[in-house]
MDTraj code that builds the backbone (N, CA, C; nanometers):
import mdtraj as md
import numpy as np

residues = "UNK UNK UNK UNK UNK UNK UNK UNK UNK UNK UNK UNK UNK UNK UNK UNK UNK UNK UNK UNK UNK UNK UNK UNK UNK UNK UNK UNK UNK UNK UNK UNK UNK UNK UNK UNK UNK UNK UNK UNK UNK UNK UNK UNK UNK UNK UNK UNK UNK UNK UNK UNK UNK UNK UNK UNK UNK UNK UNK UNK UNK UNK UNK UNK UNK UNK".split()
xyz = np.array([
    [2.6518, -5.5780, -3.6751],
    [2.7752, -5.7168, -3.6886],
    [2.6350, -5.7870, -3.6915],
    [2.6775, -5.9108, -3.7759],
    [2.5600, -5.9834, -3.7266],
    [2.5963, -6.1271, -3.6689],
    [2.5312, -6.1549, -3.6359],
    [2.5603, -6.2832, -3.5695],
    [2.6712, -6.4011, -3.5522],
    [2.7061, -6.4022, -3.6381],
    [2.7965, -6.4820, -3.7312],
    [2.9630, -6.4472, -3.6982],
    [2.9433, -6.2961, -3.6550],
    [3.0629, -6.2558, -3.7033],
    [3.1870, -6.2915, -3.5547],
    [3.2624, -6.3660, -3.5834],
    [3.3707, -6.3183, -3.4939],
    [3.4774, -6.2899, -3.4687],
    [3.4879, -6.1900, -3.3750],
    [3.6015, -6.0945, -3.3303],
    [3.7031, -6.1317, -3.2603],
    [3.8212, -6.0576, -3.2911],
    [3.8906, -6.0801, -3.1876],
    [3.9805, -5.9635, -3.1763],
    [4.0026, -5.8746, -3.0198],
    [4.0389, -5.7783, -3.0086],
    [4.1504, -5.8039, -2.9242],
    [4.2657, -5.7566, -2.9792],
    [4.4046, -5.7900, -2.9532],
    [4.4753, -5.7122, -2.8881],
    [4.5326, -5.6263, -2.8297],
    [4.5898, -5.5537, -2.7010],
    [4.7044, -5.5893, -2.6513],
    [4.8098, -5.4996, -2.6633],
    [4.9288, -5.4982, -2.6018],
    [4.9528, -5.3519, -2.4708],
    [4.9498, -5.3957, -2.4011],
    [4.9255, -5.2981, -2.2648],
    [5.0269, -5.3002, -2.1595],
    [5.0893, -5.1415, -2.1446],
    [5.1740, -5.1762, -1.9698],
    [5.1582, -5.1238, -1.8752],
    [5.0567, -5.0921, -1.9393],
    [5.0261, -5.0097, -1.7606],
    [4.8724, -5.0751, -1.7736],
    [4.7898, -5.1365, -1.8444],
    [4.6718, -5.1770, -1.8365],
    [4.5641, -5.0933, -1.9071],
    [4.6059, -4.9883, -1.9384],
    [4.4817, -4.8350, -2.0130],
    [4.4533, -4.9247, -2.0752],
    [4.5582, -4.9694, -2.1644],
    [4.4863, -5.0143, -2.3736],
    [4.4171, -5.1289, -2.3581],
    [4.4271, -5.2076, -2.2297],
    [4.3409, -5.3620, -2.2159],
    [4.1984, -5.2964, -2.1567],
    [4.2295, -5.1856, -2.0755],
    [4.0581, -5.1915, -2.0536],
    [3.9772, -5.1039, -2.2063],
    [4.0662, -5.0316, -2.2578],
    [4.0200, -4.9850, -2.4110],
    [3.9501, -5.1060, -2.4996],
    [4.0170, -5.1708, -2.4671],
    [4.0189, -5.3155, -2.5421],
    [3.8646, -5.3620, -2.5164],
    [3.8689, -5.4202, -2.4133],
    [3.7347, -5.4528, -2.3288],
    [3.5896, -5.4127, -2.3460],
    [3.6659, -5.2379, -2.3146],
    [3.5320, -5.1714, -2.3636],
    [3.4829, -5.2040, -2.5115],
    [3.5590, -5.1568, -2.6173],
    [3.5308, -5.1865, -2.7311],
    [3.5028, -5.3448, -2.7815],
    [3.5221, -5.4460, -2.7318],
    [3.4869, -5.6438, -2.7387],
    [3.3614, -5.6000, -2.6839],
    [3.2918, -5.4981, -2.5711],
    [3.1802, -5.4763, -2.5253],
    [3.1031, -5.4519, -2.6106],
    [3.1446, -5.3058, -2.6753],
    [3.0571, -5.2556, -2.7810],
    [3.0089, -5.3370, -2.9253],
    [3.1103, -5.4172, -2.9748],
    [3.1127, -5.4974, -3.0766],
    [2.9747, -5.5922, -3.0890],
    [3.0454, -5.6828, -2.9296],
    [2.9570, -5.7673, -2.8799],
    [2.8219, -5.7238, -2.8208],
    [2.7527, -5.5557, -2.8130],
    [2.6472, -5.5475, -2.8013],
    [2.5611, -5.5407, -2.9208],
    [2.6540, -5.5068, -3.0186],
    [2.6409, -5.5099, -3.1690],
    [2.5975, -5.6199, -3.2194],
    [2.6233, -5.7159, -3.1384],
    [2.5667, -5.8354, -3.1817],
    [2.6671, -6.0208, -3.2448],
    [2.8224, -5.9068, -3.2704],
    [2.9488, -5.9698, -3.2467],
    [2.9666, -6.0966, -3.1618],
    [3.0024, -6.2273, -3.1803],
    [3.1013, -6.3019, -3.0975],
    [3.2273, -6.2435, -3.0451],
    [3.2662, -6.2116, -2.9342],
    [3.3967, -6.1017, -2.9171],
    [3.5049, -6.1824, -2.8046],
    [3.6130, -6.2059, -2.8597],
    [3.7335, -6.2920, -2.7775],
    [3.8219, -6.1437, -2.7579],
    [3.8733, -6.0977, -2.6332],
    [3.9361, -6.0252, -2.5958],
    [4.0760, -6.0478, -2.5439],
    [4.1812, -6.0306, -2.5769],
    [4.3386, -6.1294, -2.5278],
    [4.4527, -6.0304, -2.5672],
    [4.5660, -6.0287, -2.4956],
    [4.6552, -6.0126, -2.4578],
    [4.7358, -6.0586, -2.6001],
    [4.8171, -5.9815, -2.6703],
    [4.8919, -6.0392, -2.8088],
    [4.9827, -6.1045, -2.8087],
    [4.9956, -6.1454, -2.6777],
    [5.1375, -6.2389, -2.6363],
    [5.0695, -6.3761, -2.5868],
    [4.9142, -6.4081, -2.6110],
    [4.8535, -6.5135, -2.5902],
    [4.8009, -6.5822, -2.7097],
    [4.8042, -6.4762, -2.7797],
    [4.7017, -6.5371, -2.9206],
    [4.8298, -6.6064, -2.9970],
    [4.7796, -6.7585, -3.0412],
    [4.8763, -6.8718, -3.1072],
    [4.8200, -6.8124, -3.2720],
    [4.6581, -6.8334, -3.3316],
    [4.6274, -6.8074, -3.4321],
    [4.5258, -6.7342, -3.4585],
    [4.4836, -6.7584, -3.5370],
    [4.3377, -6.6496, -3.6239],
    [4.2508, -6.6804, -3.6826],
    [4.2532, -6.8342, -3.6987],
    [4.1483, -6.8887, -3.7946],
    [4.0099, -6.8991, -3.6842],
    [3.9405, -6.8519, -3.7916],
    [3.8046, -6.8645, -3.7847],
    [3.7421, -6.6919, -3.7178],
    [3.8039, -6.6409, -3.6588],
    [3.7492, -6.4657, -3.6847],
    [3.7484, -6.3732, -3.8237],
    [3.6279, -6.3467, -3.8194],
    [3.6133, -6.2684, -3.9483],
    [3.6778, -6.1210, -3.9117],
    [3.7208, -6.0583, -3.7932],
    [3.7695, -5.9440, -3.7922],
    [3.8497, -5.9370, -3.6784],
    [3.9831, -5.8762, -3.7484],
    [4.0585, -5.8991, -3.6030],
    [4.0781, -5.7048, -3.5895],
    [4.0355, -5.6747, -3.4567],
    [4.1211, -5.5584, -3.3951],
    [4.2246, -5.5717, -3.3077],
    [4.3637, -5.4866, -3.3822],
    [4.4772, -5.4913, -3.2851],
    [4.5086, -5.3467, -3.2475],
    [4.4905, -5.3527, -3.0742],
    [4.5569, -5.1891, -3.0237],
    [4.6944, -5.2360, -2.9336],
    [4.8108, -5.0997, -2.9102],
    [4.8783, -5.1178, -2.8083],
    [4.8868, -4.9259, -2.8088],
    [4.9831, -4.9719, -2.6479],
    [5.0060, -4.8560, -2.5916],
    [5.1079, -4.7883, -2.6777],
    [5.1258, -4.6923, -2.6608],
    [5.2585, -4.5945, -2.7624],
    [5.3086, -4.5024, -2.6311],
    [5.4630, -4.5971, -2.6106],
    [5.5392, -4.4856, -2.5365],
    [5.6915, -4.4319, -2.6204],
    [5.7364, -4.3226, -2.5750],
    [5.8102, -4.2357, -2.6694],
    [5.7526, -4.2794, -2.8165],
    [5.6680, -4.2311, -2.8384],
    [5.6493, -4.2275, -3.0006],
    [5.6620, -4.3957, -3.0764],
    [5.6675, -4.5080, -2.9610],
    [5.6635, -4.6474, -3.0195],
    [5.5984, -4.7428, -2.9952],
    [5.5496, -4.8296, -3.0398],
    [5.4643, -4.9521, -3.0564],
    [5.5546, -5.0399, -2.9040],
    [5.4473, -5.0547, -2.8430],
    [5.5001, -5.2046, -2.7203],
    [5.5808, -5.3063, -2.8415],
    [5.6565, -5.3300, -2.8093],
    [5.7129, -5.4756, -2.8749],
    [5.5995, -5.6112, -2.8538],
])
top = md.Topology()
chain = top.add_chain()
for i, resn in enumerate(residues, 1):
    res = top.add_residue(resn, chain, resSeq=i)
    for name in ("N", "CA", "C"):
        top.add_atom(name, md.element.get_by_symbol(name[0]), res)
traj = md.Trajectory(xyz[None], top)
């Protein structure tokens, strides 16, 4: 990833393990040269300005978190 790439890694996590993975993913992308924000899905109000959005969620009983 180039220096100009802005990436949002968004996550929904109940027991924080998905949040930890999102931070790890963000760290790897950052090491690759991207400018990365890691945020909870409930805190995101807009996606303007991002070149890439990665979304992850915990899965319980075969369902994504709401």
